[in-house]
Every structure is written in C-alpha cells, then in structure tokens.
ROSE-4610 file (N, C-alpha, C; in Angstrom, 1 decimal, always signed):
// ROSE-4610
residu = [M/M/M/R/R/R/R/R/R/R/R/R/D/D/D/F/F/F/V/V/V/K/K/K/A/A/A/V/V/V/V/V/V/G/G/G/S/S/S/A/A/A/T/T/T/T/T/T/A/A/A/W/W/W/P/P/P/L/L/L/I/I/I/A/A/A/R/R/R/A/A/A/E/E/E/Q/Q/Q/S/S/S/N/N/N/R/R/R/I/I/I/R/R/R/R/R/R/I/I/I/A/A/A/V/V/V/L/L/L/Q/Q/Q/T/T/T/L/L/L/D/D/D/E/E/E/N/N/N/D/D/D/P/P/P/D/D/D/A/A/A/Q/Q/Q/R/R/R/R/R/R/L/L/L/A/A/A/A/A/A/F/F/F/V/V/V/D/D/D/G/G/G/L/L/L/R/R/R/Q/Q/Q/R/R/R/G/G/G/W/W/W/G/G/G/E/E/E/G/G/G/S/S/S/V/V/V/V/V/V/I/I/I/D/D/D/V/V/V/L/L/L/W/W/W/G/G/G/S/S/S/G/G/G/D/D/D/T/T/T/E/E/E/R/R/R/T/T/T/R/R/R/Q/Q/Q/Y/Y/Y/A/A/A/I/I/I/E/E/E/L/L/L/I/I/I/C/C/C/M/M/M/Q/Q/Q/P/P/P/D/D/D/V/V/V/I/I/I/F/F/F/C/C/C/G/G/G/G/G/G/S/S/S/I/I/I/A/A/A/L/L/L/L/L/L/P/P/P/L/L/L/K/K/K/R/R/R/A/A/A/T/T/T/R/R/R/T/T/T/I/I/I/P/P/P/I/I/I/V/V/V/F/F/F/T/T/T/G/G/G/I/I/I/F/F/F/D/D/D/P/P/P/V/V/V/G/G/G/S/S/S/G/G/G/L/L/L/R/R/R/P/P/P/K/K/K/R/R/R/R/R/R/L/L/L]
num = [1/1/1/2/2/2/3/3/3/4/4/4/5/5/5/6/6/6/7/7/7/8/8/8/9/9/9/10/10/10/11/11/11/12/12/12/13/13/13/14/14/14/15/15/15/16/16/16/17/17/17/18/18/18/19/19/19/20/20/20/21/21/21/22/22/22/23/23/23/24/24/24/25/25/25/26/26/26/27/27/27/28/28/28/29/29/29/30/30/30/31/31/31/32/32/32/33/33/33/34/34/34/35/35/35/36/36/36/37/37/37/38/38/38/39/39/39/40/40/40/41/41/41/42/42/42/43/43/43/44/44/44/45/45/45/46/46/46/47/47/47/48/48/48/49/49/49/50/50/50/51/51/51/52/52/52/53/53/53/54/54/54/55/55/55/56/56/56/57/57/57/58/58/58/59/59/59/60/60/60/61/61/61/62/62/62/63/63/63/64/64/64/65/65/65/66/66/66/67/67/67/68/68/68/69/69/69/70/70/70/71/71/71/72/72/72/73/73/73/74/74/74/75/75/75/76/76/76/77/77/77/78/78/78/79/79/79/80/80/80/81/81/81/82/82/82/83/83/83/84/84/84/85/85/85/86/86/86/87/87/87/88/88/88/89/89/89/90/90/90/91/91/91/92/92/92/93/93/93/94/94/94/95/95/95/96/96/96/97/97/97/98/98/98/99/99/99/100/100/100/101/101/101/102/102/102/103/103/103/104/104/104/105/105/105/106/106/106/107/107/107/108/108/108/109/109/109/110/110/110/111/111/111/112/112/112/113/113/113/114/114/114/115/115/115/116/116/116/117/117/117/118/118/118/119/119/119/120/120/120/121/121/121/122/122/122/123/123/123/124/124/124/125/125/125/126/126/126/127/127/127/128/128/128/129/129/129/130/130/130/131/131/131/132/132/132/133/133/133/134/134/134/135/135/135]
x = [-154.0/-154.2/-155.6/-156.2/-157.6/-157.7/-158.8/-159.0/-158.8/-159.2/-159.0/-157.5/-156.8/-155.3/-154.7/-155.1/-154.6/-154.8/-156.1/-156.4/-155.6/-155.4/-154.6/-153.1/-152.6/-151.2/-151.1/-152.1/-152.0/-152.2/-153.1/-153.3/-152.1/-151.5/-150.3/-149.2/-149.0/-147.9/-148.1/-149.3/-149.6/-149.4/-149.7/-149.5/-148.0/-147.3/-145.8/-145.2/-145.6/-145.0/-145.5/-146.6/-147.1/-146.1/-145.4/-144.4/-143.3/-142.9/-141.9/-142.5/-143.8/-144.4/-144.6/-145.0/-145.2/-143.9/-142.8/-141.5/-141.1/-141.3/-140.9/-141.7/-142.9/-143.7/-143.2/-142.8/-142.3/-141.0/-140.1/-138.8/-138.9/-140.0/-140.2/-140.7/-141.0/-141.5/-140.3/-140.6/-139.6/-139.5/-138.3/-138.1/-137.8/-138.1/-137.9/-136.9/-135.8/-134.8/-134.8/-135.0/-134.9/-133.5/-132.9/-131.6/-131.7/-131.3/-131.3/-129.9/-129.4/-128.1/-128.1/-127.2/-127.2/-126.3/-125.5/-124.6/-125.3/-124.6/-125.1/-125.0/-125.9/-125.9/-124.7/-124.1/-122.9/-121.6/-121.6/-120.4/-119.8/-118.6/-118.0/-117.9/-117.6/-117.5/-118.9/-119.9/-121.3/-121.6/-121.3/-121.5/-120.8/-119.5/-118.7/-119.4/-119.8/-120.5/-121.8/-122.6/-123.8/-123.5/-122.5/-122.1/-121.6/-120.9/-120.4/-121.6/-122.5/-123.7/-124.5/-124.7/-125.5/-124.7/-123.4/-122.6/-122.6/-122.5/-122.6/-123.9/-125.0/-126.3/-126.3/-125.8/-125.7/-124.9/-123.8/-122.9/-123.7/-124.7/-125.4/-126.7/-126.9/-128.1/-129.2/-129.0/-130.1/-129.9/-130.0/-129.8/-131.1/-131.0/-132.2/-133.3/-134.5/-135.6/-135.9/-135.0/-135.3/-135.4/-134.9/-134.9/-135.0/-135.7/-135.8/-135.2/-134.3/-133.6/-134.0/-134.6/-135.0/-134.0/-133.4/-132.3/-132.8/-132.7/-133.0/-131.8/-131.4/-130.2/-130.5/-130.1/-130.3/-129.5/-128.4/-127.4/-127.0/-126.8/-126.3/-127.3/-128.5/-129.6/-130.4/-130.3/-131.0/-132.5/-133.1/-134.6/-135.0/-134.2/-134.5/-134.4/-133.4/-133.2/-134.4/-134.9/-136.1/-137.3/-137.5/-138.6/-138.5/-137.3/-137.1/-137.3/-136.9/-137.1/-138.6/-139.5/-140.9/-141.4/-140.9/-141.2/-140.9/-139.7/-139.3/-140.2/-140.5/-141.4/-142.7/-143.3/-144.5/-144.5/-143.3/-143.1/-143.2/-143.2/-143.3/-142.2/-140.9/-139.9/-139.8/-139.1/-138.9/-137.8/-136.8/-135.7/-135.2/-134.7/-134.1/-132.6/-131.8/-130.4/-130.0/-129.2/-128.8/-127.4/-126.8/-125.5/-125.5/-125.1/-125.0/-126.3/-126.1/-127.2/-128.2/-127.7/-128.6/-129.7/-129.4/-130.5/-131.2/-130.5/-131.0/-132.1/-131.8/-132.7/-134.1/-134.3/-135.7/-136.4/-135.6/-136.1/-136.6/-135.7/-136.1/-137.4/-137.5/-138.7/-140.0/-139.8/-140.9/-141.4/-140.6/-141.1/-140.5/-141.3/-140.9/-141.1/-141.6/-141.9/-141.0/-140.4/-139.5/-138.1/-137.4/-136.0/-135.1/-134.2/-133.3/-131.9/-131.1/-129.7/-128.9/-127.9/-127.2/-125.7/-124.9/-123.5/-123.1/-121.9/-121.3/-121.8/-122.2/-122.6/-121.6/-120.9/-119.8/-120.3/-121.3/-121.8/-123.3/-123.9/-125.4/-126.1/-125.6/-126.3/-126.2/-125.0/-124.7/-125.4/-125.6/-126.4/-127.9/-128.3/-129.8/-130.4/-129.6/-130.1/-130.4/-129.9/-130.2/-130.5/-131.6/-132.0/-131.0/-130.8/-129.9/-130.5/-129.8/-130.3/-130.5/-131.5/-131.8/-131.1/-130.5/-129.8/-130.7]
y = [+148.4/+149.8/+150.2/+150.9/+151.3/+152.4/+152.6/+153.6/+155.0/+155.3/+156.6/+156.9/+155.9/+156.1/+156.4/+155.7/+155.9/+157.3/+157.8/+159.1/+160.1/+160.0/+160.9/+160.9/+159.7/+159.7/+160.4/+160.2/+160.9/+162.4/+162.8/+164.3/+164.9/+164.2/+164.7/+164.8/+163.8/+163.9/+165.0/+165.2/+166.3/+167.6/+167.8/+169.0/+169.3/+168.3/+168.5/+168.8/+168.2/+168.3/+169.6/+170.2/+171.4/+172.5/+172.9/+174.0/+173.7/+172.4/+172.0/+172.1/+171.7/+171.7/+173.2/+174.0/+175.4/+176.1/+175.8/+176.4/+175.9/+174.6/+174.1/+174.8/+175.1/+175.8/+177.2/+177.9/+179.2/+179.3/+178.3/+178.3/+178.1/+177.6/+177.4/+178.7/+179.7/+181.0/+181.8/+182.4/+183.2/+184.6/+184.9/+186.2/+187.3/+188.5/+189.7/+190.6/+190.9/+191.9/+193.1/+194.3/+195.5/+196.2/+196.6/+197.3/+198.7/+199.7/+201.1/+201.5/+201.7/+202.2/+203.7/+204.5/+205.9/+206.2/+205.2/+205.4/+205.1/+205.4/+205.1/+203.6/+203.1/+201.7/+201.3/+202.3/+202.0/+202.1/+202.5/+202.7/+201.3/+201.1/+199.8/+199.4/+200.3/+200.0/+199.6/+200.3/+199.9/+198.5/+198.2/+196.8/+195.8/+196.1/+195.1/+194.9/+195.9/+195.8/+195.0/+195.2/+194.5/+193.0/+192.8/+191.4/+190.7/+191.3/+190.7/+190.4/+191.3/+191.1/+189.9/+189.8/+188.7/+187.4/+187.4/+186.2/+185.8/+186.7/+186.4/+185.7/+186.2/+185.5/+184.1/+183.9/+182.6/+181.6/+182.1/+181.2/+180.8/+181.5/+181.2/+180.5/+180.1/+179.3/+180.2/+181.4/+182.3/+182.6/+181.6/+181.8/+181.9/+181.6/+181.6/+180.7/+181.1/+180.3/+180.5/+181.1/+181.4/+182.9/+183.7/+185.1/+185.9/+187.0/+188.0/+189.3/+189.8/+191.1/+192.2/+193.2/+194.4/+195.5/+196.0/+197.0/+198.3/+199.4/+200.7/+201.6/+202.4/+203.1/+204.6/+205.3/+206.7/+207.6/+207.1/+207.8/+209.2/+209.2/+210.4/+211.6/+211.3/+212.3/+212.1/+213.0/+212.9/+212.8/+213.6/+213.5/+212.2/+211.7/+210.4/+209.3/+209.4/+208.4/+208.4/+209.6/+209.7/+209.1/+209.3/+208.7/+207.2/+206.7/+205.3/+204.6/+205.3/+204.8/+204.5/+205.5/+205.3/+204.1/+204.1/+203.0/+201.6/+201.5/+200.2/+199.8/+200.8/+200.5/+200.0/+200.5/+200.1/+198.7/+198.2/+196.8/+195.8/+196.3/+195.4/+194.3/+194.6/+193.6/+193.0/+191.9/+191.3/+192.1/+192.7/+193.4/+194.4/+195.5/+196.5/+196.6/+196.7/+196.9/+198.2/+199.1/+200.3/+200.7/+201.6/+202.1/+203.7/+204.2/+205.6/+206.3/+207.4/+208.1/+208.7/+209.0/+209.6/+208.6/+207.3/+206.3/+205.9/+205.9/+205.4/+206.4/+207.7/+208.6/+208.6/+208.6/+208.5/+207.2/+206.1/+204.8/+204.7/+205.3/+205.3/+206.1/+207.2/+208.0/+207.3/+206.4/+205.8/+204.6/+203.9/+202.6/+202.4/+201.8/+201.3/+199.8/+199.2/+197.8/+196.9/+197.4/+196.7/+196.8/+195.8/+195.9/+196.5/+197.4/+198.0/+197.7/+197.1/+196.7/+197.8/+198.4/+199.5/+199.4/+200.0/+200.1/+201.6/+201.9/+203.2/+204.3/+204.0/+205.0/+205.0/+206.1/+206.2/+205.8/+206.6/+206.4/+206.4/+205.2/+205.2/+205.5/+205.1/+205.4/+206.8/+207.4/+208.8/+209.7/+209.3/+210.2/+210.0/+209.1/+208.9/+208.0/+207.3/+206.4/+205.0/+204.7/+203.4/+203.6/+203.1/+203.3/+202.6/+203.3/+202.7/+201.5/+200.5/+199.3/+199.6/+199.0/+199.1/+198.0/+198.2/+197.2/+196.7]
z = [-62.5/-62.2/-62.5/-61.6/-61.7/-62.7/-63.3/-64.4/-63.8/-62.6/-62.0/-61.8/-61.4/-61.2/-62.6/-63.6/-64.9/-65.4/-65.3/-65.7/-64.9/-63.6/-62.8/-63.4/-63.7/-64.2/-65.5/-66.4/-67.7/-67.6/-66.8/-66.6/-65.9/-64.9/-64.2/-65.2/-66.1/-67.1/-68.0/-68.5/-69.4/-68.8/-67.5/-66.8/-66.6/-66.4/-66.2/-67.5/-68.6/-69.9/-70.6/-70.2/-70.9/-71.0/-70.0/-70.2/-71.2/-71.3/-72.3/-73.7/-73.9/-75.2/-75.6/-74.7/-75.0/-75.4/-74.7/-75.0/-76.4/-76.7/-78.0/-79.1/-78.9/-79.9/-80.1/-79.0/-79.1/-79.9/-79.7/-80.3/-81.8/-82.3/-83.8/-84.4/-83.6/-84.1/-84.8/-85.9/-86.5/-85.8/-85.3/-84.6/-85.6/-85.2/-86.1/-85.3/-86.0/-85.4/-86.4/-85.8/-86.6/-86.3/-87.3/-87.2/-87.8/-87.0/-87.4/-87.5/-88.7/-88.9/-89.2/-88.7/-88.9/-90.2/-90.6/-91.7/-93.0/-94.1/-95.4/-95.8/-96.6/-96.9/-97.7/-98.4/-99.2/-98.5/-97.2/-96.4/-96.1/-96.5/-96.3/-94.8/-93.9/-92.5/-92.0/-92.4/-92.0/-92.5/-93.7/-94.3/-93.5/-93.1/-92.3/-90.9/-90.3/-89.0/-89.1/-90.1/-90.3/-90.6/-91.4/-91.7/-90.5/-89.6/-88.4/-87.4/-87.4/-86.6/-87.0/-88.3/-88.9/-88.7/-88.9/-88.7/-87.3/-86.3/-84.9/-84.6/-85.2/-85.0/-85.5/-86.7/-87.3/-86.5/-85.9/-85.1/-83.8/-83.4/-82.2/-82.6/-83.8/-84.2/-84.7/-84.9/-85.4/-86.9/-87.7/-89.2/-89.9/-91.2/-92.1/-91.5/-91.6/-91.1/-89.6/-88.8/-87.4/-87.1/-88.0/-87.7/-89.0/-89.0/-90.1/-89.6/-90.4/-90.0/-91.0/-90.4/-91.2/-90.9/-91.9/-91.8/-92.5/-91.7/-92.3/-92.1/-93.1/-93.2/-93.1/-92.1/-91.9/-92.8/-93.3/-94.2/-93.6/-92.3/-91.7/-91.6/-92.0/-91.9/-90.6/-89.7/-88.4/-88.5/-89.4/-89.6/-90.1/-91.1/-91.7/-90.6/-89.8/-88.8/-87.8/-87.4/-86.6/-87.2/-88.5/-89.2/-89.2/-89.5/-89.5/-88.2/-87.1/-85.8/-85.5/-85.9/-85.8/-86.7/-87.9/-88.8/-88.2/-87.6/-87.0/-85.9/-85.0/-83.9/-84.4/-85.5/-86.0/-86.6/-86.9/-87.4/-86.3/-85.0/-83.8/-83.8/-84.0/-83.9/-82.5/-82.4/-81.1/-80.3/-81.1/-80.5/-81.6/-81.1/-82.1/-81.7/-82.8/-82.6/-83.3/-82.6/-83.2/-82.6/-83.3/-82.8/-82.7/-81.6/-81.4/-81.0/-80.4/-79.8/-80.8/-82.0/-83.0/-83.4/-83.3/-83.5/-82.2/-81.1/-79.9/-79.3/-79.3/-78.7/-79.3/-80.6/-81.1/-80.8/-80.8/-80.5/-79.0/-78.2/-76.7/-76.5/-77.2/-77.0/-77.6/-78.6/-79.3/-78.6/-77.8/-77.2/-75.8/-75.0/-73.7/-73.6/-74.6/-74.6/-75.4/-76.5/-77.3/-76.8/-76.6/-76.1/-77.2/-76.7/-77.7/-77.2/-78.1/-77.9/-78.6/-78.0/-78.6/-78.4/-79.3/-79.1/-79.4/-79.0/-79.3/-78.4/-77.2/-76.3/-75.1/-74.9/-73.9/-72.5/-72.0/-70.6/-70.6/-71.0/-71.1/-69.8/-68.6/-67.4/-67.1/-67.2/-66.9/-67.8/-69.0/-70.0/-69.9/-69.0/-68.9/-70.0/-70.7/-71.8/-71.2/-70.1/-69.5/-68.1/-67.6/-66.2/-65.2/-64.1/-63.1/-62.5/-62.1/-61.5/-60.0/-59.5/-58.1/-57.4/-56.3/-55.6/-54.4]
C-alpha cells in the first residue's frame, strides 16, 4: 500500500467515526432536569409523584452520575411558583418537568429554548399552551 493510500484510509476512517466519537462524548455529560412542583414538599402525594418520576428515570438508565434533578416546591403559592419558574430558567437545565398550569404558564413565558414536559393539563392545544402541529 502506498503512503498516500494509507493516509486516505486513515483520514476516511476518522471522518466516518467522528460522529460516533462526538455522540459518545455527549452521552457522558451529566444532564440537569429541573422540576417545579406547585404542591408542598411535605405533601405525601407530591412525594410519591416525585419518587415515581425519579424511579422511572432510573429504570431507563438515568440514575446517579448521569442526571442531576433540581426540585423547587411552590407550596400552593402562585407568586412563589412564578419566582421559582424564573429561578429554574436561570439554572439552564436541559429540560423542565412540571405539573399543572400554575407552574406551566410562568415557565412558558420565561423560556422558548428549554423544553418543558408537563402533566395535568386537560387540553394543552385548545388552551394555547402547546402549539398546533403543522401538517
């Protein structure tokens, strides 16, 4: 094999493998999930929901060392929930999880770049909380 052919083969292999290497490096990154709860931290139902969420993440391989979860509790106070929404946005998490419109509305107003996953909204498209998909 000539030297030129060898160099082409090495460069070609590196170019082909680069996306795989880059993806592997990204997967080692610790992800940050922000959770905004409208309930009180001592509420047993809220604790069960949070435990189920964390357990679901673990079952899918998102356990200790791969994810950090920041939880803020609004304790039923709308103003506190609004303040916490802004605080969570400033943390620049990879994704935000919340339940109910009391938490979702201030989050939606505060960011257009951080994905928000939510539960407990009856009709998110009809209420304008989720954009309609274009067909």
